[in-house]
N, C-alpha and C positions, 0 to 999 in steps of 0.2 A: 504493500500500500504506500510505501515511501518512494516516490518517483523522483528522478533527477530533475533539477530545476532547468527548464528550457529557456533559451534566450537567443539573441542575435548579436553577433559581433558587430559593433558599430564603429569602432575606431581602433587604430593602432597609434598609441601615443608616443611621445618623445622618447620614453624609456623602452620602446619596442615591446611593450606588454599589451597583449590583447585583453580588453576588458569587456565583459558581457553586460549589456543593459537589458533589464527585464522590466518593462513598464506594467504596472498593475495598480489597482486602488484597493482600499479597504473593502469596497463593495464586491470586488472580484469580477471575473469575466468568463468563468467557466459555463458550459451549457447548463441550462436549467433542466431538472428532471421532468419526466412525463407527468408526474403527479407530486404535488406539494401541498402543505397546509401551513397556515400562518401560526407561529408560536411566539410567545414572549419568553425570552431567556433572562435569567438573573442569577447572581451568586447566592448560595446558601452561606451566609457570612460566618467566617471564623475570625477574621481580623489579622491579616498578615500570615504568619506561619512559616516564613522562609527568609532567606538572606537577601537584603537590599544593599548591594555593593555601591550604588551610585545615586546621589541626589544632586540635581543641577538647577540652580536658580538663574533665570535670565537677568543679566546685569542692567538692562535698560527698561524692561517692562515689569512693573510690580505685579506680584502674585502669579507670574508665569513660572511654574516649577515642574520639572520632570523627574521621574524616578525610574531607574532601571533595575531589573532583577536578573538572577542568573539562569532561571528556567521558566519564568513566568511573564516575559515580555516587558513592555514599557508602559508608563502611566503618566498622565498629566493632572496636575492639581486643579481642583475647582474651588475657588475661594468662597463662593456663596454657600455651597453645601459642605465645605470643609471635608472634601472627599477626593478620591483619585478616580480618574476615568481610564480604563484600559484602552490601549491604542493598537494592539496587535492581535486582537481576537480573530481577524480575518485569516491569520496564518493557518494553513491546512496541513494535512499529513504529508504532502509532498515537500513542504518546506519546514517541517516541524522544528528544526534547529534554529529558525529565526526567533524563537522565543527565548533564546539565550542572547542577552544584550551585553556585549563587552564594553560598550561605551555609548554615550549620548552627548550631543552638543546642541545648544540652542543659539540661534543667530542673534547677536546683540544689535544689529542694524535693521534688518527686516525680521521682526520678531515672530512673524508667522512661520518662519522657516525653522525646521528642526531636523537633525540627522541622527541616525542610529547605526552603529556597527553591530551586525548580528551574525549568529552562528554559534552553536552550542559546544561542539567538541572539535579539537584539532586532530584527534586520532580517527580511526575508522568507525567510531560509533555514530558519527554524523555523516550520512552519505553525501551531503551537499557541501559545496564551497560556501564560504561566508559571503556577506554582501554588505554594502552600505545602502541603507534606506534613507530617502529624503522626502520631506513633506513641506508643502508651502501653505498648509492650513492647520498648523499646530498638531499634526498627527491624525487629523480626520481621515485623510487619504495619503497613500504612499506610492512612491516609485522606487525601484531597486536597481542598483548596479552590482552585478555579481563579480566577486573578486576571483583571481586565479589561485586562491589558497583558502584554507579554512580559518575561521575565527573560533575563539574559545570562551564563550560567555559563561560556561560552567566549568572552566579549567582552573588549575592553580594560578594564582596571581590575578584573579579577576577583580579584586578590589582595588588594584592600583589604577592610576589614571587621574583625569580622563585622558584617554588616548585620542579622542576626536576633539578638534578645536577649530573654530571659525575665526578668521582674521577680523579683529574688531574694527579695523579701518576700511578694509576692502573685502567685504563679506562674500564675494564670489570665490574667494580662496578658502579652502578647507583642507586641513591636514589630518592624517590618520597614522598613528604609530602602531604597526602590526606586531603580532606575536610570531613565533615559529621561525624566526630568522628571515622574515619577509620584509623587514626594513620600514622606511618612512615613505608614505604615499601622499600625493597632493592632487587636489582638484582645483581647477581655475574657473569652473562653470557651474558653481553651486552644487557640486556633488554628482553631476551627470556622468562625467568621465573622470578617470583617475589614472595617474601615472606614478611609477616609482621614482623617488628622488634619488637618482644614482649618485649624487654628490655626498649623500649622507654616509659616513664612513663605518658605522658600527651597528650590527643587527642584534646585538645582545648575545649572551652565552650562558646565562644562569638557568639551570634546570633543577627542579626540586629533588629529583632522583636521577642522576645521570645514567644509572644502570637500567632504567626503565624506558629505553628509547622508543619503543613501540606502544607504550601504555599511557596511562593517565598522567603520571608524574614526570614523564620524560621530556615534555616539550620545552623548547627554548622560549622563555617568557618574553623575549623580544624587547620592544620599547614600552615604556611604562607611563609616560605622560607627554602631552604637548601643551605649552603655555606661551601666550603672546604677551609682550610688554607694549600695551597700547600707546604709551607715551612716545614711542619711537616711530610713530607714523602720524599721518593726518588723514582726515576723512576722504575716502576715495583712493588713497595711495596705499601701497603695500606696507604693512608693519615691518620694520627692519629687524627688530630683535625678537627671536623665537627661541625658546628653550625646549629641549627634548630629553626626557629621562630614558636611560638604557638599563636593561637588566644585566649589568656587568659591574661587579663589585669594585673593580679597579678603575672603571671609566663610567660613572653613573650619570653624568650630565653633560650634554653638548649644547652648543649655541650657534646661531647664525646672527650676524649683525648687518647683513645685506639682503634681507628679505627672502632668505632661503636659497640664495645662489651658492654660497659656500658654508661649510659647517666645520666646527672644531671643538675638541674637548676643552672645557673651561679650565684654565690654569689654576693650580692650587686647590682644586676641589678635594673634598674628603673622600676617602676610599674605605673599602672593607664592608660596606653595606649597600643595599638596594634602595634607590629613591622611589618610594611609593607615590609621593605627592610632590608636585611642584606648583607653588602658588605665587603669582607675581603681584607685587604692590607697585603699580606704575607711578603713584604719587611720590613715594619715597625712593623709587628706583631700586627695589630689592626683589630678589627671588628667595623664597623660603622653601626648603625641602624637608620632608619627614622620611627617615630611613629605618630599615629593619634588616635583620640578617637573613630573612626568608621572604619569599613572595607572598606568603599568606594564602588564604585568609585565616586558616585555622591556627597558625603558629607564628612565632616571633619571640625571640629571647633577648636580643640586644639591638640597639640602634640609637640614633641621635637626631636632633633637629638642628639645621644649619640655616644661616642667613648670608646670602651673597649680595654685596652692594655693587651695583653696576658702575658707579662713578669711580670707585677706587679699585675694583677687582678683588676686594678682600672677602674672605670667608670667615665667618664667626660662628663657633659652636654655641648654640643657645638652648641646649637640651635642658628640660626641667630636671631630669635625672640623667647625667651623662653616662654613656656606655661604660666608662672606666670606673664608675661608682660600684661599691659593693652592694648597693641597693637596687642596681639595675637588673631586672629579670624580664624585661619586655623591650620590644622595639616601638617605633612610632608610625602612625598613619593618621587618617582622619584629620588632616590639617586644614584650617580655614582662617581667613582674616575678616575683620569687620570693615566693609567698604566705606562705611560712614566715618570710621575712626581707624585708619589702616594700621596704626601701631598696636591695635588690639588683636591678639591671636588666640586661637583655641586649637589644641591638639589632643589626640587620643592615643592610648597605649595599643600596641600591636604585639602580642595579645596578653592581657593580664587576666587570666582565668580566675585566679584566687587572690584575695577574696572577692574581687569585683574589678570591672574596668575602671580606669582612672582617666579623668579629663584634667588638663592643665590650661590655665588662662593667664595671659600676660597683657597688660595695658601699656607696656613701654617697649614694644618691639622685641620682646624676648629677653630683656635684661633680668627681669624677675618674674616669678610665676607663683600662682596659688593653685591648690588642688581642690577638686570638687568634693573630696572627702579626706579626712585625716584621722589617724588614730588619736583618740583622746586619752582614755585609760584602757589599754588593750585588755580584752578584745573589742571594746566599745569604740564606735566611730562617731565623729562629729561631721555633719553634712551641710553643704551649702545648697542643698536641693531637697525637695520632697517629691514623691511619686504618687500619682493618681492613676491607677489602672482600672478604674471602675468601668470603663467602656470595653475593656478586653480583660476580664478578671482572671482568665486562665493563665495569664503571664506569670503567675506564681509557680506554675508547673506542679501545683499540688504539694509543694514541699515547704518546710519550715525549718531551715537550717539553723545551726547554732552560730552565734557571733564568732568571728567578725563577718561571716557570710550573711547575705540578705536574700530575700525573695519578695518581690522581683529584683533581679539584678539590673544594673545600669545597661548591661548588654555584653555582647561579645562580637568579635569580628566587626568592630566599629570603624570600618575603613572610610566611610563617607560621613563627615561632620561638617555641616554647612550653616554659616550665619547668613541670614537674609541680607542681600546687599542694599535693600531699601528700608530695612527695619532692624536696628541693632538688638531689639528685644526678641526677635524670632530666630530660633535655631532648630534645625532638624538633623537627625542622624539615623543611619541605618544600623540594624543589628542582624544577628542570625535568625531572628524571629519576627521582627516588626520594625516600624519607624517610630521613634520617640521624638518629641519636640517640646518646645517651650515658647511662650510669648512674653516672658518677663525675665529674660536672661540677664539683663544688667543689674538685677538685684544681687547677683554674685559679687559685684564690685562695691556694694554699699552695706554689706554685712547682713543682708537678709537672705531668705531662701527663695529660690525660684522653683517653679513647679514643672515637672516633666510629666507628659501624658502621651499615650499612643496617638499618633497622627497618621492612622493607617486605614481609616474607613474607605472601603471600596477597593483596596489593594488586597487581593486574595492570591496567595502564592503557594498553597500547599500542593504536595504531590499526593494524589488520592490512589490508594491501593485496593480498596474494596468499599462497597456500599450495600446496605440492605435496607429494605422498607417493609417492616412486618405489617400484618393486617390489623394489628391493634398496638396501642402504646404510642411511643414517639414515632413520628412519621419517617424518620431517617436516622440511621446509625452509620457513622463513617469510620473508616480505617485509613489513617494518614501516615505519610512518612515524616519523620523528625519530630512531630508533635503528637503522635499516638493515635488520636481520634476522639470523637465526641458523640454524645447523645443529643440529637437536635430535636428538642421539643417544640421549637418555633422556627420555621424556615426563614424568618426575617430578623432573628435575634442572635447575636454572638453567644455561644454557650458559656456558662459560668465556669466550667472546669473540664479539662480533658480527662481521659480514662486514668484512674488510679487503682491501686490495690490489685495488681501491681501497675506501675508505670512502664509502658513500652516505649523505647526510642521510636520505633515504627511499628504500627499494627499492620500485619500482612494479610490477615484473613478474618472474616466474620461469618457467622451463620446464626440462624434462629430455628427453633422447633416449629414446624408449620402449624401443627394442631395445638401447640402450647407456646405461642409467640413471645411470652414473657421470659422464656428460657433462651438465653443467648450464650455464645461462646466466641472468644477471640484468641488469636495467637499473634505473637509479635517478636520483635528483635530487641535485644540488648546484649551486652557482653556479660556472660555468666560470671566471669571473674570479678566484675565490678559489684554485682549484687547476688552473691551465691545463694542467698536464702529466698530469692524470688523465682517464680516459674514463668515460662514463656507461653503458658496457656491459662486463661481465666474464664470464669463462668458468672452468669447473672441469672437470677430467678425473678427479677422485677423489671424486666425490659431495659436493662442497662443502667438503671439509676444507681445501683451498687454492684460491686464485683467481689469475688473471692477467687483465690488461685487454687489450682490443682497441683498434683505432683507432676514430675516429668522424667523421661529417661535421661540418663547421664549424657553429657557432651552436647546439649542443645544450646545454641546461641541464636538461631534463626527460626522465626515462627512458622514459615511454610504455609500450608493450607489446613483448615480444620472444618469438620462437618458435624452437624447435630442431627440425630434421628428425628423423624417427623413428630414423634411424641416426646422428645426430650429425654428419653430413657438411656441413651448411650451416645458415644461420640467416637469419631475416627479422626486421627491427626497424622499429618505427614510433615514432620519438621523439615526446615529448609536446609540444614547442614548436609553437605555432601556425604552420602552413604548412610544417613539416618533412616532407619526402617519405618515404615508406616505402622502405627500402633492404634489400638482401640481400647475403650474403657466403658464399662457398665457403670452408670452413675457419673458423678462430676469429677472425674479424673483422680480419684483416690489411688488408683493404680492403673498402669497401662500394660498391655500385653501386645507382643508383636503380631501383626496380621501376616498371614501367609499368602503366597501366590501373587503378590503385587510388588513391583520394583520400588526401591528406595526413592524418595523424593517425588513420587507420583503426585498428581493433583487429585484431590478427593472432594466429592460432593455426596449429598444424601438425596434419596427419593423424598418427594414432598408429601407422599401419602402412606407408603409402606415403610414402617419404622424398622424393618429388618434389612432393607435394601440400602446399600451404599455403592457408589461408583468411583472408578479411578481411571486416570489416563496417563500414559507415559509412552513416549517414543512412537507414536502412531497407533498404539494398541489401546483398546478399551477394556476395562475390567469391571466385573460385577461381583458383589457380595450379597448373598441372601441370608446370612446368619449374623447380621449386625456388625459386620466388619471384621469378624474373626478370620475369615478366609475369602480370598478373591479368586476368580477364574477369568482368564481372558475370553472375550466373546469372539464370535466369528466375523465381526465387522471388519471390513477392509476399505481401502481407498481414502482413509482419513489423513489429514496432514500430520506431520510428526512434531512440529514445534509451533510455538506461539498460539496454542490452543486454549480456549476457555469454553467450558460447557456448564449448563445448568439444567436442573430438572424442573419440569413445569408444575406449578401448584395445581392441585385438584385432579391431576391425571397420573395415576400410578404408571411408572415405566416410560413416561414420555420425556425425552431429552432433546435439547437443542445444543449444537456444537458449532462454535465459531472458530475460524482459522484461515490461514492463507488458502486461497483458491475457492472459497465459497462458504456456504452455510448448510449444515446437515441437521436432519431431524430423525429421531428414532421413536417409535411407538411400542417397542418391545424390549425395553430395559437395556438397550444398547446391543442387542443381538445383531441388528443390522441398522444402517443409516441410509437415508435418501437425501441426495443433494438437491437443494431447492433451485428451481430455475430463476434466472435473472440476477442472482447474487454472485458476483465474481470474486469477492473477497470480503472478509469480515474480521473484526477485531474483538467484538464482544456482543453478547446478547442478554436480554433481560425481559421481564414480564410485568404487566400492569393490569389495571382493572379492565374488564371486558367492555367493549363498546355497547351502547344501549341496544337492547334487543338481541344481544349475543351472549353465549355462555362461555366461549373460549377466551382465555385471557388475551389481552393485547400483547403483541410481541414487539420489542424494541431492538433495533440492530444498529451498531456502529459498523459501517461497511460500505461497499459499493454496489448499488442496485441500478441496473440498466445503465451502467457507465457513470453514474453519479455518486461520488463519495459523500458520506455524511451520516447523520442520525436519521433513521427511518422507523416507521411504525406500520405494523400490519394488524388489521382487525379480523382477518380471515385466514389465520394459520399460514401466512406466508404466500397466499395466492396473489395478493396485490400489496403494494407498499406505497406509502407517502413519505416524502422527505420532510422532516420537522425542524431542521435547522436551515440556515441559508449561508451564503458566502461571506457574510459579515460575522458569523458565529460558527467558527470552525475549531478554535482552541488547540491548534497544534496536533498532537497525537494522543487523543484521550481513549486509550484502549483498555486500561486497567480496570475500570469500574463503570458499570452501567446497570440501572434497574428502573423499572416502572414503579408506580405507586398503586398498591392494590385497592386503595380507597378513593382515588380520584382518576377518572377516566382521562387518558391522554397525557397525564403528568409523567415526566421522565426525569431521572437524575443521572447526570453525567459527571464522572470523575476525570479530572485532567492531570497531566503531569506538569504542574506548575501554575495553573490558573484556578486552582481550588475546585470546589463543588459547584456545579451548575444545576439549576432546576428550571424546567421549561413547562409551560402550560399552553394549551390551545388558546389562541387570541380571542376566539368567540366564546370561551367558557365551555362547560360541559353541556352537550346537547340534551334535549328532553329524554327522560328514560322511558316514556311511553311511546312505543313504535306507532307509526301511522296505521290506521285500520286496514286490514286486508280484505274485509268483506266487500264484495262489489256492490255498486249502487243497485237499488231495486229495479227490476225490469218490468214491473206492472205497467201496462199501457194506460194512457190517460182515459178517463171515463168517456163513454160515447153519449151519455145523457147531456142534452144541451143545458147550459146554465139557466138559472131561473130568470124570469123576465120582470121580476119585481123592480119597480123603479127605485132609484137611489133615494135615500132619506133626504128630506128637505132641510134637516138640521145641519148647519155648516160644520165642517170638520174642525177638530181642535186646532188651535193656533200654534201649539208646541211643534216645532219642526222635528222631523225624524232624525234619528241619530246620524251624524255624518261619518263617512268612512273615507279612507284615503291614506296616502303615505307621502313622506317627504324624504329626501336623501341629500347628503352632503358628500363632497369629493375633496380629499386633501392629500397633497403630495407629502409623504413622510420621510423621504430620502431621495437624493439624486446624485448621480455620478456620471462620468463621461459615457454617454451613449445609453444610459439606463436610469430607471427611477422606480420607486415603490410608492403606491398610493393606497389610501384607505377610503372605503365606502361605508358610511353609516346610514342605515335605513331605519326610519322611525315611523310608527303608526301615529300620524298627526290627527286622526279622527277620534271620535268617542265610541266607536264600535270596533270590535276585533276584525282583523283581516286574515284571510286564509293563505295569502301568498302575495308576492310582489315581483315586479319587473322594472328594471332601470334601463334608461336609454339616454344616450348623449352622442354628440358629434365632436371628435377631436378636430382641432384647428391647425395643428402643426405636423400632421402625419404620424402621430404616435401609434404604436402597436402594443397590444397586450400579449405578453409572452406566457404568462402563467397566472392563474387566478384561483383563489380559494374562497370558500364561503358562498359559492354560487357557480352557475354554469354560464358561459358567455358565447356569443357569436360576434364577429366583426366583419363587416363588409365595407372595405375602403375606410372611410373615417367614421362610419356609423357603428355604434357599439350597443349591444343589448345584453344585459345581465339578469338572470332569473335565479330565484332562491333555489336551494338544494332540496327542499322538502321539509327537513326537520327544522330549518330556521325561517320558514315562510310564514307560519302562523304567529301573529303579533297581537297581543292585547292592546287596548287603548293606551297610548303613551309608551309602549314597550319599543325597544330598538334591538337591532342586531348589526353585526359588522362583517363586511367582506373586504377583500383586498387583492392587489395584484402587483406583479412585477411587469414593467413595460420597457420599451426601447424608444429612443427619440433621437433626432438629429437636427441640429440648428437651434430649435426652441422647444420649450415644454410648457406652453401656456395651458392652464386648466380649461376644461370645457366651460362655455358660457353659461350653460344651464344643464341640470340633471332632471330628467323627467322620471317620476316614480308612479307606476300604475299598480293599483292593488286589485286583488280578486278574492 
């Protein structure tokens, strides 16, 4: 399902490097499916949950702020709602690595322009090369230039930077400092085309693990930052002084003083560490760098802060705790200056895990510093801050450590610490779990305490590993990487606490007992040596409100998959450690016995009706147990894929299974003895089930896969005979294959787990249709009476003056989104009369040659410019004052003027 990014070579640049330009917008341009249905997508909020390595304030437009994540795309701050808007949800499975953002740059001249360097891995995990994305509308739509190498948004060193920078005087010039030994790149046309700067002399040489040349830790971390000194240029002319950081401990900083024509190592510079950050003060003529002994983001034991003065060429070490001190056990990153008062600096440790992160502040250019906390009477600490996490209460992680440790912590991996250039009181910084911020920072300097709060609303970065939606209790239970998982009692509220008793680093598998849905089981990861008294499997009998742990076989560190019998009487568990055997338990894991006949590390599931049946899959073979998981037997099923397989048993149907994997979608109605491949589905990543459609008894089937050539999320109400796509090209979310389920209580509702964009829930835009099906009895065939009507003359009394009830309908037409060559429109039909109507038909005439490509909530015909839309049946009957909604995707060229009038005819 991950296809190579296609494009066209448009230019051979001065450096003789061919660069591919791939134009597209957030709306996408892929063919629409034969059938689709309008859905509304939103996050089930968690509040962060992942690493935010970069926060970038626009230096000239107030409140224009961007954040980048390592696996969850990029975001833009919305000041009015105090929330973040995701900008890369259009990224699909063919470009899933674009959700790794290694750098972001906002244009200080034309502030609508923004750039992002994207690509997740520099090794073979990401099949595509990296790209530079560019937007001229603050990230609403994007175009891309594909690079001839990979980017590493989720690789070691990703917190350094920013590696992208826009010339503040001549903003058509943009620089990118690449990883992987690929050097310095420059664009002179607002990021459309790029050429390597062949005069730049050093591509870097630092590798986290030089012995791992083909793995995750072996990449050359390349160039670390690009920074301009605006004072060395004038508006419209090229800035002359440019600084570039290099991942080379002996040569960490280079400079050009002639607008990028020539480059040289700055004389007298400090050596021995990597420059994570390079911040220019153009007012004072200084460059500040923060250094550490590793590229991070998880480690760092030594480092310094240095100040370079351009006018004298002098380097001054201004470290709050110098690397030569016996008290130095951390490096430095997260460096920022107050643009309103450039002598005011803030820098963070890289990394001070114990007892907490440390921030240092100077108001005299680094001559003296104060700490955000200090030991008063060990182990007690005095603090210049307070923390209010009431909006994201789980940030305590359910622990209450002994002093000097605290919960919540100030954070970890604090590589991006940024003071608002327009407001000295506002500061934001990223952590491994959230964004914290304050709006009263200067209280630090006056002896008061400033308040830190999560500033993460709308930014959802969890990697979702499993989801279940039981038929009663909380509507959703989640299994998440890094933060364990949650019981979601309200789909619009951040949960108060993650799973505890025990806490898993990552929950890998969830299940519930179909006939006793309050019985839950979860399995997860943590290092056994760190918590030898905790188990990697836990149980709940109250729908996940509280948990207790079972026992476990020896040697387990990874959760694997776990399954609960339909009646909750027994469980089967396949731990994830290589070679660990599948085990089963009667009761809640008081003891486990090895299951026979099934390979180690198989994927296990339970039948949703028969409590004695369990299923397994491994290496292309399907396995069946009819004795509660004690023994398994391979079935005769053939033709199944061997890897990347996910399968589930259908609720309410004993022995019915659906299996998703490369090459299609398969269904079994005989407990896996044989499978039939469904027509029209060429690939699938996951499958799930939800409430049956009105008038049907079979559950709705949800699929993440490719149906009739169209990738996406699809729903079938008729056991896979037909499908409708329920997402669109603006809502693709990268590669969300790990978790998918419908809701057994709400028809049409689907939950989608993503790898970095959190949990999504989608509902039909028109709501749930009526549950009463239309009558099937034909109208009476009795012929009219042959007796002539009576000839009695009409009464002479005048009729009542009360008018008869009026009937009729009205409609509105609204364009809800528009992009180059395409648009989306909404039709709202309302019964404007005082009597019910049985159906409606809309008609209008386009004035600019628009065409309807795909319509939902109705059926349509179009002849030239004339359009007619009729209700679908279930949404035709409208009581007085009631309304319904339809919508469509259309195409246009030149103009997209709405129709002058919409005619609504009722019947």
